[in-house]
C-alpha positions, 0 to 999 in steps of 0.5 A: 840809455845803454847798459854800461859794461863796467867790468871792461876798461876802455882805452880812454881810461887811466887806472890808478893804483887804487883801481880808479879809472880817470877819463882822459878826454880827447881834444875836440876838433876846434882846438886841434884845428887852431893848434894845427894852424899855429904849427903850420904858420911856425913851420912855414916860417921856419921853412922860408927862413931856412931856404933863404939862409941856405940858398944865400949861403950856397949862391956861389955853389953849383945848382945841385948844391942849392937843390940839396940845401933846399931839400935839407931845409924842407926835411928839417922844417917839416920832419926834424923840427916837429919830431924833436919838439914833440919828443922833448916836450913829451907830446907838445908842439908850439900850437899845442902849448898855446891851446893846452893840448898834448899828444899821448899814446893810445894807452894814455902814456907819454909819446916817444921819439918813434911816435913823434917821428911817425906823426911828423912823417905822415903829416908831410903827406896828409897836411902839406901835400894834400893841404890837410884835407885827409887829416880834417876828415879823419879827425872828423869821423874818428871818435878820438879825433885822430888824423892819419898820423895818429893812426899810424903812430898809435897816438891821439891828442888830449886836453892837457888842461883839464880840471881833475874832479875826483868822485866823492868817496863812498859812504858806509850805509848805517844799517850795514856798519855792524855787519861789515865790521864782522864780515870776512872780506877777501880782496876783490879782483882788480877788474871786479873792484873797478867795476863796483867803483865805477857803478857806485860813482855813476849811479845817477847817470844810469837808468833804473832798469839797468841800475838794478840789473847791473847792481844785482849782477855785481852783488852776485859776483862780490858775494863770492869773496864775502862771508857771511852774506848781508842781512836779508833784503839788503839792496844790492847798491847798499851791499856793494857800498858797504863792501867797498867802504869796509875794504877801504877802511881795512886797507887804510888801517893795514897801511897805517900799521905797516907805516908805524912798524917801519917807523919803529924799525928805522928809529931803532937804527 
């Protein structure tokens, strides 16, 4: 197993205020194809209905007006409708609503009108002009299942109905409890704190050799913000766990104290 670079966030991660990375997995190819087929049927049905309605309304007009009406029907059904729908639903088409999918930005944020418009515009070419072949092969080779419209807009499709499983909180190693309560611990930089949390949360997934090397490297980096050092012979994993738990408990105490102070100040008014 390759050595993970825990100090670097990937763009598949959302970061909470506590510097905890939440994986936002891209949708697999199967649900995306099923969603696309639903959208295709809906779009073609809308296109046929618009063309029939506009042509019937323009029967007494000249041929040029009928052509303009047909072009307007194509634009509305292939571009305006999907753009408006994904903008209003923050990334969901009818197919995505049915399959539990959502389009998000590359940084996992909600899409805007610009993203939805670019996806729809490119989709006219890759889906309708070329029968979806470019979209299929692009999604097939892309790590995130991106079609060409996603590359142009800076978006990708995720599974919206994903059960969030928060990791179990780190536990203070009993032999280090006394040391941690007396140690002077400065706040860790966000990147380092995140790297330590990811490391401790993924210990069972890391092979022993990489686990030791990463733990030693993280412990050396954390030691610059902690004094005095832990008792001699302390394993790196236990040391990191003690620092994380101590910082968490101190932050919780500080926040509770500030909340109590705000309550007292507001109660006196």
